[in-house]
Backbone as CSV, one residue per row, in Angstrom:
resi,resn,N_x,N_y,N_z,CA_x,CA_y,CA_z,C_x,C_y,C_z
1,UNK,-0.561,24.868,6.619,-1.090,23.491,6.559,-0.396,22.159,7.366
2,UNK,-1.491,21.546,7.781,-0.442,20.411,8.486,-0.482,19.006,7.827
3,UNK,0.441,18.270,7.873,0.503,17.199,6.960,0.689,16.181,7.466
4,UNK,0.233,14.903,7.763,0.925,13.953,8.381,1.526,12.731,7.323
5,UNK,3.055,12.505,7.769,3.792,11.497,6.888,4.284,10.416,7.658
6,UNK,4.288,9.420,6.914,4.683,8.051,7.402,5.555,7.596,6.394
7,UNK,6.035,6.312,6.760,6.854,5.455,6.069,6.573,4.508,5.718
8,UNK,6.802,3.770,4.294,6.065,2.231,4.263,7.411,1.439,3.814
9,UNK,7.770,0.565,4.525,8.638,-0.380,3.712,8.329,-1.813,4.580
10,UNK,8.884,-2.955,3.497,8.895,-4.152,3.830,9.405,-4.947,2.797
11,UNK,9.956,-6.066,2.971,10.698,-6.839,2.202,9.757,-7.303,0.889
12,UNK,8.369,-7.532,1.050,7.852,-7.723,0.042,6.635,-6.707,-0.036
13,UNK,5.849,-6.095,-0.793,4.677,-5.504,-1.010,4.089,-5.594,-2.206
14,UNK,2.686,-5.339,-2.376,2.347,-5.595,-3.561,1.135,-4.586,-3.645
15,UNK,1.535,-3.647,-4.550,0.416,-2.367,-5.021,-0.561,-2.581,-6.093
16,UNK,-1.417,-3.378,-5.651,-2.252,-4.051,-6.881,-2.680,-2.934,-8.068
17,UNK,-2.812,-3.651,-9.182,-3.247,-2.709,-10.353,-4.357,-3.592,-10.727
18,UNK,-5.226,-3.017,-11.986,-6.307,-3.935,-12.529,-5.553,-5.439,-12.811
19,UNK,-6.659,-6.344,-11.947,-6.383,-7.680,-12.572,-7.088,-8.122,-13.257
20,UNK,-6.603,-8.746,-14.577,-6.955,-9.516,-15.666,-7.015,-11.102,-15.656
21,UNK,-7.812,-11.722,-15.458,-7.705,-13.346,-15.962,-6.747,-13.788,-14.699
22,UNK,-5.665,-14.414,-14.940,-4.752,-14.992,-13.955,-3.559,-14.303,-13.297
23,UNK,-3.327,-12.703,-14.204,-2.290,-11.888,-14.037,-2.615,-11.246,-12.680
24,UNK,-1.712,-10.963,-11.770,-1.981,-10.031,-10.793,-0.779,-9.032,-10.688
25,UNK,-0.678,-7.971,-11.501,0.209,-7.106,-11.572,0.409,-6.321,-10.300
26,UNK,1.671,-5.616,-9.934,1.697,-4.648,-8.908,2.071,-3.393,-9.527
27,UNK,2.063,-1.988,-8.936,2.638,-0.789,-9.559,3.823,-0.475,-8.653
28,UNK,4.614,0.633,-9.072,5.855,0.558,-8.419,5.595,1.117,-6.729
29,UNK,4.858,1.651,-6.941,4.359,2.509,-5.373,2.954,2.458,-5.208
30,UNK,2.526,2.564,-4.055,1.454,2.271,-2.978,0.271,3.445,-3.587
31,UNK,-0.978,2.923,-4.001,-2.073,3.941,-4.543,-2.635,4.186,-3.440
32,UNK,-3.956,5.055,-4.133,-4.622,5.599,-2.958,-5.493,4.192,-2.152
33,UNK,-6.103,3.294,-2.993,-6.691,2.396,-2.384,-5.928,1.645,-1.472
34,UNK,-5.068,1.390,-1.343,-3.861,0.679,-0.574,-3.618,1.506,0.663
35,UNK,-3.273,2.664,0.222,-2.905,3.793,1.311,-4.415,3.851,2.510
36,UNK,-5.363,4.088,2.165,-6.816,4.065,2.826,-6.999,2.970,3.110
37,UNK,-6.681,2.182,2.828,-6.911,0.776,3.251,-6.227,0.382,4.739
38,UNK,-4.885,1.194,4.499,-3.996,1.036,5.686,-4.626,1.710,6.965
39,UNK,-4.976,3.081,6.735,-5.680,3.910,7.391,-6.989,3.482,7.762
40,UNK,-7.450,2.536,7.098,-8.693,2.164,7.895,-8.444,1.108,8.663
41,UNK,-7.484,0.114,8.369,-7.327,-1.016,9.236,-6.806,-0.099,10.575
42,UNK,-5.959,0.685,10.417,-5.302,1.413,11.750,-6.379,1.502,12.488
43,UNK,-7.216,2.374,12.207,-8.608,3.286,12.426,-9.878,1.893,12.982
44,UNK,-9.656,0.984,12.615,-10.729,-0.224,12.829,-11.924,0.146,12.311
45,UNK,-11.842,0.341,10.802,-12.934,0.445,10.129,-13.034,-1.076,9.287
46,UNK,-14.060,-1.452,9.343,-14.200,-2.783,8.664,-14.618,-2.540,7.334
47,UNK,-14.279,-3.489,6.415,-14.429,-3.356,4.930,-15.733,-3.231,4.684
48,UNK,-16.590,-4.056,5.579,-18.336,-3.783,4.990,-18.488,-2.620,5.621
49,UNK,-18.260,-1.833,6.445,-18.732,-0.147,6.924,-18.375,0.533,5.680
50,UNK,-19.430,0.401,4.668,-19.451,1.422,3.673,-19.445,2.875,3.824
51,UNK,-20.105,3.433,4.813,-20.518,4.675,5.149,-19.361,5.212,5.518
52,UNK,-18.439,4.442,6.463,-17.342,5.001,7.092,-15.962,4.982,6.071
53,UNK,-15.978,4.009,5.172,-15.396,4.008,4.116,-15.235,5.069,3.140
54,UNK,-16.388,5.437,2.715,-16.789,6.428,2.011,-16.235,7.630,2.779
55,UNK,-16.412,8.025,3.994,-16.023,9.100,4.504,-14.590,9.262,4.385
56,UNK,-14.010,8.116,4.666,-12.344,8.096,4.513,-11.800,8.564,3.111
57,UNK,-12.464,8.181,2.455,-12.067,8.179,0.523,-12.345,9.692,0.644
58,UNK,-13.381,10.302,1.081,-13.665,11.643,0.643,-13.101,12.757,1.333
59,UNK,-12.288,12.285,2.748,-11.956,13.160,3.513,-10.547,13.723,3.571
60,UNK,-9.738,12.976,2.685,-8.642,13.226,2.729,-7.807,13.115,1.590
61,UNK,-6.550,14.227,0.895,-5.830,14.142,0.148,-4.414,13.077,0.022
62,UNK,-3.831,12.711,-0.682,-2.956,11.564,-0.534,-1.347,12.397,-1.652
63,UNK,-0.404,11.627,-0.937,0.669,12.382,-1.740,1.944,10.908,-1.632
64,UNK,2.510,10.883,-2.448,3.557,9.632,-2.002,5.110,10.191,-2.849
65,UNK,6.172,9.981,-1.776,7.383,9.978,-2.485,8.313,8.840,-2.304
66,UNK,8.562,8.465,-3.615,9.143,6.963,-3.726,10.388,7.177,-3.612
67,UNK,11.344,6.529,-2.743,12.650,6.631,-2.599,13.298,5.259,-3.429
68,UNK,12.713,4.608,-3.088,13.242,3.114,-4.127,11.761,2.325,-4.408
69,UNK,12.053,1.781,-5.515,10.636,0.888,-5.829,11.310,-0.536,-5.504
70,UNK,12.629,-0.303,-5.590,13.062,-1.825,-5.330,13.156,-2.791,-6.145
71,UNK,12.991,-4.242,-6.464,12.893,-5.257,-7.195,11.574,-5.880,-7.452
72,UNK,11.534,-6.001,-8.697,10.469,-6.963,-9.184,10.461,-8.199,-8.574
73,UNK,9.420,-8.966,-8.410,9.321,-10.620,-7.901,8.068,-11.084,-8.329
74,UNK,8.170,-11.850,-9.289,7.163,-12.682,-9.886,6.971,-14.433,-9.286
75,UNK,5.668,-14.635,-8.674,5.539,-15.776,-8.021,4.289,-16.438,-8.854
76,UNK,4.586,-17.588,-9.326,3.646,-18.679,-9.801,2.844,-19.156,-8.761
77,UNK,1.647,-18.886,-8.625,0.895,-19.010,-7.183,-0.213,-20.234,-7.861
78,UNK,-0.215,-21.468,-6.898,-1.305,-22.352,-7.136,-2.354,-22.327,-5.563
79,UNK,-3.347,-22.794,-6.173,-4.114,-22.820,-4.706,-5.476,-23.922,-5.087
80,UNK,-5.741,-24.681,-4.121,-6.610,-25.488,-4.404,-8.044,-25.011,-3.706
81,UNK,-9.314,-25.510,-3.949,-10.485,-24.931,-2.888,-11.354,-26.231,-3.156
82,UNK,-12.190,-26.337,-2.109,-12.877,-27.615,-2.009,-13.606,-27.827,-3.008
83,UNK,-14.292,-29.046,-3.188,-15.403,-29.261,-4.147,-16.723,-28.699,-4.088
84,UNK,-17.288,-28.443,-5.096,-18.542,-27.331,-4.887,-19.677,-28.298,-4.286
85,UNK,-19.465,-29.947,-5.001,-20.850,-30.410,-4.825,-20.776,-31.148,-3.411
86,UNK,-19.433,-30.839,-2.594,-19.204,-31.639,-1.210,-20.224,-31.568,-0.289
87,UNK,-21.196,-32.568,0.304,-22.181,-32.383,1.128,-21.811,-32.119,2.517
88,UNK,-20.781,-32.768,2.970,-20.302,-32.515,4.378,-19.445,-31.334,4.453
89,UNK,-19.030,-30.820,5.533,-18.245,-29.904,6.107,-16.921,-30.454,6.388
90,UNK,-15.931,-29.685,5.306,-14.606,-29.942,5.623,-13.913,-28.807,6.533
91,UNK,-13.629,-29.224,7.564,-12.804,-28.282,8.350,-11.487,-28.092,8.182
92,UNK,-10.799,-29.237,7.806,-9.339,-28.683,7.563,-8.585,-29.137,6.278
93,UNK,-7.489,-28.759,5.934,-6.916,-29.267,4.379,-6.790,-30.861,4.681
94,UNK,-6.598,-31.341,5.795,-6.317,-32.709,5.740,-7.918,-33.459,5.588
95,UNK,-8.927,-32.870,6.011,-10.280,-33.493,5.665,-10.345,-33.557,3.912
96,UNK,-10.059,-32.195,3.431,-10.174,-32.263,2.104,-9.551,-33.383,1.451
97,UNK,-8.050,-33.619,1.739,-7.631,-34.680,0.925,-7.679,-35.691,1.213
98,UNK,-8.235,-36.031,2.502,-9.150,-37.467,2.583,-10.357,-37.908,1.540
99,UNK,-10.929,-36.519,1.765,-12.438,-36.673,0.855,-11.978,-37.235,-0.729
100,UNK,-10.704,-36.425,-1.074,-10.454,-37.121,-2.432,-10.146,-38.270,-2.458
101,UNK,-9.023,-38.964,-1.283,-8.891,-40.233,-1.573,-10.092,-40.998,-1.373
102,UNK,-10.898,-40.790,-0.766,-12.021,-41.570,-0.290,-12.811,-41.949,-1.593
103,UNK,-12.690,-40.904,-2.504,-13.410,-41.256,-3.894,-12.696,-42.297,-4.815
104,UNK,-11.543,-42.715,-4.411,-10.673,-43.737,-5.263,-9.421,-42.880,-6.025
105,UNK,-8.914,-43.433,-6.669,-7.866,-42.960,-7.314,-8.041,-42.442,-8.564
106,UNK,-9.276,-42.454,-9.018,-9.487,-41.584,-10.394,-10.834,-41.437,-10.364
107,UNK,-11.111,-39.881,-9.582,-12.282,-39.214,-9.360,-12.850,-38.754,-10.128
108,UNK,-14.391,-38.515,-10.593,-14.587,-38.052,-11.994,-14.222,-36.553,-12.057
109,UNK,-14.379,-35.807,-12.766,-13.809,-34.488,-13.548,-14.670,-33.614,-12.381
110,UNK,-15.873,-33.854,-12.448,-16.668,-33.014,-11.526,-16.123,-32.988,-9.926
111,UNK,-15.730,-33.928,-9.536,-15.161,-34.046,-8.346,-13.862,-33.778,-7.792
112,UNK,-13.396,-33.361,-9.010,-11.911,-33.110,-8.309,-11.441,-31.895,-8.225
113,UNK,-10.355,-31.706,-7.141,-10.293,-30.521,-6.436,-9.717,-29.462,-7.656
114,UNK,-10.344,-28.066,-7.231,-10.376,-27.076,-8.289,-9.033,-26.437,-8.086
115,UNK,-8.166,-26.348,-8.883,-6.821,-25.956,-8.766,-7.104,-24.030,-9.301
116,UNK,-6.682,-23.265,-8.720,-6.646,-22.038,-9.486,-5.307,-21.328,-9.523
117,UNK,-4.803,-21.198,-10.905,-3.390,-20.858,-11.045,-3.564,-19.351,-11.436
118,UNK,-2.206,-18.439,-10.737,-2.241,-17.056,-10.914,-0.762,-16.738,-10.766
119,UNK,-0.268,-15.768,-11.420,1.195,-15.037,-11.883,1.090,-14.149,-10.898
120,UNK,1.475,-13.780,-9.702,1.459,-12.564,-8.707,2.647,-11.979,-8.748
121,UNK,2.659,-10.708,-9.011,3.808,-9.541,-8.745,4.023,-8.886,-7.384
122,UNK,5.264,-8.899,-7.064,5.696,-8.232,-5.772,6.958,-7.315,-6.073
123,UNK,6.788,-5.859,-5.058,8.030,-5.206,-5.030,8.884,-5.724,-3.501
124,UNK,10.295,-5.725,-3.988,10.912,-6.301,-2.659,12.204,-5.126,-2.556
125,UNK,12.043,-4.888,-1.088,12.973,-3.826,-0.509,12.352,-2.240,-0.679
126,UNK,11.214,-2.291,-1.410,10.803,-0.787,-1.366,10.294,0.109,-0.214
127,UNK,11.103,1.260,-0.339,10.307,2.191,0.466,10.022,3.645,0.157
128,UNK,8.909,4.086,0.750,7.962,5.205,0.364,7.680,6.134,1.462
129,UNK,7.450,7.289,1.284,6.846,8.151,2.076,5.268,8.335,1.603
130,UNK,4.558,8.694,2.844,3.377,8.670,2.323,2.645,9.896,3.127
131,UNK,2.104,11.051,2.464,1.699,11.998,2.893,0.323,12.276,2.918
132,UNK,-0.363,12.779,3.942,-1.853,12.593,4.415,-2.480,14.053,4.528
133,UNK,-3.365,14.547,3.896,-3.958,16.424,4.274,-5.119,16.099,4.371
134,UNK,-5.782,16.651,5.682,-7.218,16.215,5.728,-7.947,17.514,5.133
135,UNK,-8.884,17.320,4.480,-9.703,18.190,4.148,-10.729,18.395,5.099
136,UNK,-11.922,19.441,4.614,-12.889,20.071,5.201,-13.938,18.922,6.236
137,UNK,-14.384,17.826,5.253,-15.006,16.914,5.888,-14.377,15.932,6.166
138,UNK,-12.972,15.841,6.562,-12.321,14.547,7.522,-13.128,14.122,8.517
139,UNK,-13.066,12.749,8.755,-13.707,12.396,9.655,-12.927,12.237,10.949
140,UNK,-11.717,12.175,10.738,-10.561,11.979,11.684,-9.799,13.095,11.895
141,UNK,-8.918,13.797,12.850,-8.129,14.574,12.698,-6.773,13.761,12.294
142,UNK,-5.989,14.422,12.020,-4.543,13.980,12.012,-3.901,13.566,12.872
143,UNK,-3.767,14.114,14.010,-3.433,13.374,15.277,-4.232,12.261,15.914
144,UNK,-5.367,12.002,15.330,-6.025,10.716,15.700,-5.632,9.586,14.828
145,UNK,-5.610,9.997,13.572,-4.583,8.982,12.741,-3.307,8.572,12.880
146,UNK,-2.157,9.461,13.397,-1.296,9.525,13.789,-1.255,8.356,15.071
147,UNK,-2.149,8.608,15.846,-2.259,7.664,17.120,-2.539,6.171,16.814
148,UNK,-3.542,5.903,15.827,-3.999,4.604,15.290,-2.725,4.020,14.315
149,UNK,-1.905,4.813,13.729,-1.048,4.220,13.218,-0.092,3.792,14.353
150,UNK,0.277,4.206,15.405,1.287,3.778,16.505,0.452,2.759,16.905
151,UNK,-1.110,2.647,17.234,-1.375,1.601,17.850,-2.681,1.277,16.920
152,UNK,-2.586,0.663,15.978,-3.808,0.013,15.106,-4.307,-1.085,15.563
153,UNK,-5.842,-0.752,15.205,-6.661,-1.885,15.701,-6.587,-3.245,14.886
154,UNK,-6.425,-2.954,13.710,-6.360,-4.147,12.692,-4.907,-4.330,12.387
155,UNK,-4.425,-5.805,11.882,-3.237,-5.946,11.334,-2.827,-5.000,10.016
156,UNK,-1.805,-4.603,9.932,-1.369,-3.404,8.751,-0.503,-4.544,7.814
157,UNK,-0.559,-4.297,6.667,0.026,-5.003,5.512,0.574,-4.037,4.271
158,UNK,1.125,-4.738,3.493,1.345,-3.776,2.364,1.123,-4.274,1.035
159,UNK,-0.444,-4.132,1.029,-0.856,-4.552,-0.308,-1.674,-5.911,0.072
160,UNK,-0.827,-6.807,0.563,-1.191,-8.431,0.583,-1.299,-8.928,1.952
161,UNK,-1.720,-9.505,2.564,-1.698,-10.133,4.107,-0.381,-10.868,4.292
162,UNK,0.385,-11.447,2.901,1.659,-12.231,3.196,2.607,-10.906,3.205
163,UNK,2.593,-9.703,3.212,3.284,-8.449,3.033,3.650,-8.064,4.282
164,UNK,3.922,-8.054,5.665,3.848,-7.323,6.645,4.874,-6.335,6.828
165,UNK,4.739,-5.268,7.608,5.635,-4.298,7.742,6.970,-4.768,8.239
166,UNK,8.129,-4.173,7.795,9.278,-4.687,8.436,10.221,-3.631,9.296
167,UNK,9.537,-2.110,9.167,9.834,-1.415,9.781,8.501,-0.238,10.469
168,UNK,9.007,0.162,11.943,7.950,1.242,12.341,7.473,2.109,11.387
169,UNK,6.445,2.566,11.121,5.602,3.442,10.338,6.134,4.937,10.590
170,UNK,6.647,5.207,11.919,7.161,6.437,12.090,6.177,7.641,11.775
171,UNK,5.279,7.808,12.128,4.600,8.558,11.570,4.556,10.089,12.375
172,UNK,4.597,10.956,11.409,5.189,12.547,12.260,3.871,13.704,11.478
173,UNK,3.659,14.375,12.674,2.703,15.426,12.168,3.348,16.702,11.834
174,UNK,3.326,17.008,10.487,4.498,18.077,10.267,3.387,19.013,10.051
175,UNK,3.946,20.338,10.978,2.580,21.622,10.921,3.404,22.798,10.218
176,UNK,2.603,23.605,9.766,2.822,24.912,9.055,3.662,24.599,7.967
177,UNK,3.595,23.808,6.869,3.895,23.699,6.224,3.146,23.954,5.162
178,UNK,3.454,24.640,3.594,2.772,24.927,2.602,1.945,24.144,1.636
179,UNK,3.069,23.123,1.707,2.857,22.040,0.754,3.504,20.691,0.699
180,UNK,3.351,19.602,0.120,3.520,18.274,0.176,5.279,18.298,0.206
181,UNK,5.580,18.765,-0.548,7.338,18.855,-1.016,7.735,19.212,0.285
182,UNK,7.368,20.228,1.008,7.936,20.794,1.876,7.948,19.969,2.964
183,UNK,6.867,19.040,3.200,6.127,17.988,4.385,7.312,16.903,4.076
184,UNK,7.554,16.573,2.826,8.248,15.401,2.546,9.726,15.915,3.145
185,UNK,10.280,17.153,2.626,11.589,17.463,3.442,11.788,17.656,4.731
186,UNK,10.579,18.190,5.549,10.859,18.229,6.624,10.699,16.791,7.634
187,UNK,10.387,15.882,6.884,10.234,14.498,7.891,11.673,14.101,8.270
188,UNK,11.595,13.350,9.522,12.988,13.126,10.002,12.971,11.729,10.292
189,UNK,13.875,11.207,9.046,14.150,9.845,9.201,14.844,9.261,10.124
190,UNK,14.048,7.874,10.565,14.818,7.111,11.730,15.542,5.848,11.026
191,UNK,16.339,5.479,11.829,17.067,4.330,11.081,16.336,3.249,11.293
192,UNK,16.507,2.201,9.928,15.407,0.935,10.186,16.618,0.217,10.571
193,UNK,17.881,-0.414,9.943,18.475,-1.256,10.544,19.593,-0.774,11.654
194,UNK,19.942,-1.466,12.921,21.164,-1.102,13.913,22.116,-0.140,13.633
195,UNK,22.167,0.882,14.243,23.437,1.637,13.627,23.712,2.628,15.072
196,UNK,25.137,2.703,15.387,25.483,3.511,16.399,25.408,5.131,16.028
197,UNK,25.456,5.431,14.589,25.511,6.575,14.012,24.489,7.566,14.609
198,UNK,24.483,8.627,15.294,23.166,9.326,15.574,22.447,9.783,14.113
199,UNK,20.923,9.917,14.203,20.317,10.364,13.173,20.542,11.721,13.150
200,UNK,20.576,12.229,11.867,20.513,13.698,11.695,19.280,13.866,10.992
201,UNK,18.196,13.038,10.967,17.195,13.195,9.869,16.840,12.645,8.471
202,UNK,18.247,12.661,8.073,17.934,11.960,6.639,18.310,10.653,6.697
203,UNK,18.021,10.026,5.561,18.048,8.704,5.497,19.481,8.219,6.087
204,UNK,19.480,6.983,6.949,20.535,6.702,7.676,21.902,6.163,6.559
205,UNK,22.938,6.199,6.787,24.023,5.751,5.665,23.800,4.467,5.564
206,UNK,23.446,3.383,6.666,23.198,2.178,6.459,22.479,1.948,5.833
207,UNK,21.194,2.335,5.996,20.281,1.989,5.152,20.279,2.473,3.559
208,UNK,20.923,3.862,3.359,20.768,4.104,2.387,21.864,3.113,1.522
209,UNK,22.857,2.634,1.831,23.825,1.467,1.368,23.136,0.245,1.041
210,UNK,22.396,-0.058,2.041,21.630,-1.410,2.025,20.368,-1.142,0.674
211,UNK,20.008,0.091,0.778,18.785,-0.082,-0.080,19.162,0.484,-1.472
212,UNK,20.618,0.345,-1.893,20.926,0.570,-3.243,21.691,1.882,-3.526
213,UNK,21.530,2.880,-2.718,22.134,4.327,-2.798,21.246,5.153,-3.446
214,UNK,19.716,5.033,-3.194,18.687,5.564,-3.875,18.991,7.232,-3.964
215,UNK,18.994,8.016,-5.073,19.396,9.299,-4.799,17.897,10.154,-5.821
216,UNK,17.425,9.470,-7.040,16.323,10.053,-7.395,15.108,9.749,-6.947
217,UNK,14.243,10.725,-6.989,13.010,10.762,-6.240,11.799,10.827,-7.294
218,UNK,10.623,9.940,-7.044,9.607,9.786,-7.645,8.353,10.708,-6.936
219,UNK,7.677,11.214,-7.143,6.535,11.989,-6.539,5.500,12.036,-7.313
220,UNK,3.911,11.507,-6.226,2.878,11.299,-6.880,2.018,12.068,-5.989
221,UNK,0.762,12.652,-6.368,-0.097,13.078,-5.545,-1.377,13.684,-6.702
222,UNK,-2.435,13.753,-5.679,-3.663,14.392,-6.214,-3.956,15.569,-5.957
223,UNK,-5.018,16.183,-6.643,-5.475,17.602,-6.171,-4.852,18.757,-7.264
224,UNK,-4.827,19.774,-6.896,-4.095,20.788,-7.897,-2.418,20.404,-8.124
225,UNK,-1.894,21.062,-9.002,-0.482,20.870,-9.434,0.441,21.876,-8.090
226,UNK,-0.055,22.628,-7.955,0.424,23.672,-6.670,0.273,23.037,-5.399
227,UNK,-0.618,22.078,-5.111,-0.440,21.679,-3.864,0.860,20.991,-3.371
228,UNK,1.743,20.460,-4.364,2.918,19.713,-4.262,3.943,20.759,-3.941
229,UNK,4.547,21.597,-4.813,5.246,22.944,-4.684,5.223,23.991,-5.075
230,UNK,5.697,25.210,-4.491,5.989,26.439,-5.157,6.857,27.039,-5.621
231,UNK,7.947,25.981,-5.682,9.556,25.892,-5.806,9.927,25.256,-7.049
232,UNK,9.364,24.133,-7.460,9.881,23.069,-8.608,9.248,23.800,-9.598
233,UNK,9.920,23.413,-10.788,9.252,23.592,-12.076,8.099,22.349,-12.526
234,UNK,6.917,22.691,-12.014,5.874,21.580,-12.094,5.268,21.523,-13.834
235,UNK,6.004,22.153,-14.761,5.700,22.065,-15.969,6.325,20.748,-16.546
236,UNK,7.309,20.182,-15.833,7.644,18.675,-16.445,6.662,17.647,-15.911
237,UNK,5.866,17.855,-14.895,4.877,16.907,-14.466,4.133,16.062,-15.511
238,UNK,3.645,14.879,-15.125,2.684,14.089,-15.880,1.155,14.363,-15.323
239,UNK,0.160,14.195,-15.472,-0.887,13.787,-14.906,-1.641,12.483,-15.891
240,UNK,-2.019,11.854,-15.214,-2.236,10.656,-15.864,-3.775,10.167,-15.074
241,UNK,-4.675,9.200,-15.669,-5.412,8.507,-14.726,-4.894,6.940,-14.061
242,UNK,-5.350,7.030,-12.702,-5.027,5.839,-12.137,-6.253,5.162,-11.574
243,UNK,-6.618,3.896,-11.793,-7.920,3.238,-11.568,-7.762,2.484,-10.230
244,UNK,-7.712,3.482,-9.323,-7.394,3.087,-7.645,-8.277,3.770,-6.899
245,UNK,-9.415,4.330,-7.155,-10.511,5.044,-5.890,-11.254,4.386,-5.834
246,UNK,-11.220,3.950,-4.017,-12.618,2.575,-4.051,-13.733,3.423,-3.987
247,UNK,-14.561,2.632,-4.707,-16.000,2.842,-4.981,-16.881,1.985,-3.852
248,UNK,-16.476,0.646,-3.694,-17.219,-0.076,-2.681,-16.265,-1.159,-2.140
249,UNK,-15.828,-1.085,-1.071,-14.652,-2.006,-0.188,-15.550,-3.647,-0.367
250,UNK,-16.558,-3.679,-0.034,-17.225,-4.508,0.119,-17.424,-5.591,-1.190
251,UNK,-17.663,-4.933,-2.482,-17.748,-5.388,-3.802,-16.490,-5.409,-4.466
252,UNK,-15.564,-4.778,-3.829,-14.235,-4.603,-4.433,-14.363,-3.912,-5.637
253,UNK,-14.922,-2.750,-5.989,-14.979,-1.748,-7.127,-14.380,-0.649,-6.815
254,UNK,-13.742,-0.444,-8.218,-12.736,1.331,-8.004,-13.112,1.705,-8.984
255,UNK,-12.781,2.905,-9.013,-13.034,4.132,-10.219,-11.812,4.895,-10.130
256,UNK,-11.829,5.328,-11.620,-10.416,5.997,-11.852,-10.171,7.530,-11.464
257,UNK,-8.992,8.176,-11.475,-8.595,9.492,-10.490,-7.833,9.966,-11.640
258,UNK,-7.630,11.058,-11.277,-6.376,12.038,-11.742,-5.402,12.156,-11.095
259,UNK,-4.139,11.773,-11.458,-3.098,11.572,-10.305,-1.573,12.516,-11.012
260,UNK,-0.920,13.331,-10.497,0.416,13.922,-11.108,1.638,13.176,-10.703
261,UNK,2.512,13.155,-11.623,3.528,12.428,-11.419,5.066,13.441,-11.590
262,UNK,5.846,13.418,-10.691,7.026,14.088,-11.209,8.385,13.464,-10.470
263,UNK,9.271,13.678,-11.706,10.473,12.781,-11.382,11.535,13.850,-10.898
264,UNK,12.389,13.972,-10.108,13.458,14.521,-9.674,14.596,13.814,-9.711
265,UNK,15.863,14.108,-10.235,17.253,13.281,-10.030,17.966,13.925,-9.153
266,UNK,18.656,12.649,-8.839,19.847,13.419,-7.805,19.007,13.771,-6.229
267,UNK,19.523,14.542,-5.388,18.777,15.196,-4.376,17.592,16.158,-4.086
268,UNK,17.267,16.154,-5.414,16.038,17.374,-5.506,14.682,16.769,-4.677
């Protein structure tokens, strides 16, 4: 079985959870919606291309190895939007401010700028590996996706446009592996920080120290339990629902799916 593995790292990432009211929470690791969105952007699939988005969602199975979840960062976010009853077209923020001033010092309540308040969460300095397995009806081969990740059509980011990648994805096509776990172990890590020490395929010593010496591993995957490993004790796994299966990108609708989770301490 062939599996495509690539890494995700950035100073900030936001892996959206269910948003209620003004709270915008983040998960510790990238979910299916975020990963498929990144793959779709690399392949040049627009959000409003519903049929292609559905083919992408139905054509691949995913797994994640979380090396470190980083740290939680909360941002109190404020934004203003133009007045709804404005008759003229405001081209810039300066035009909006001038329009408010033209109404006098005490504009009526209906004409005041609309302020949107929200609390947004991010993960800082998080590092994860993503494994992609093509199913029978996959619209693209893994080699094509690998090429797209190296030369993406659209800008790639980690959950939000304000969270760009800070290290190359380093996509590697791992061939003849029986499961996700073997593919993760076969992945050849490349240094993220400059170093004079030759890479041996494991996390570089300087990266390891900088990321807080991550030894524990958290694994997430979908499908059958045995898709992940045939050597680990999978009776310790958890199976739980996650509401991140894309239903419509255009309407921002998602549905639940079943996901397995396994924690491995040390270098397991």
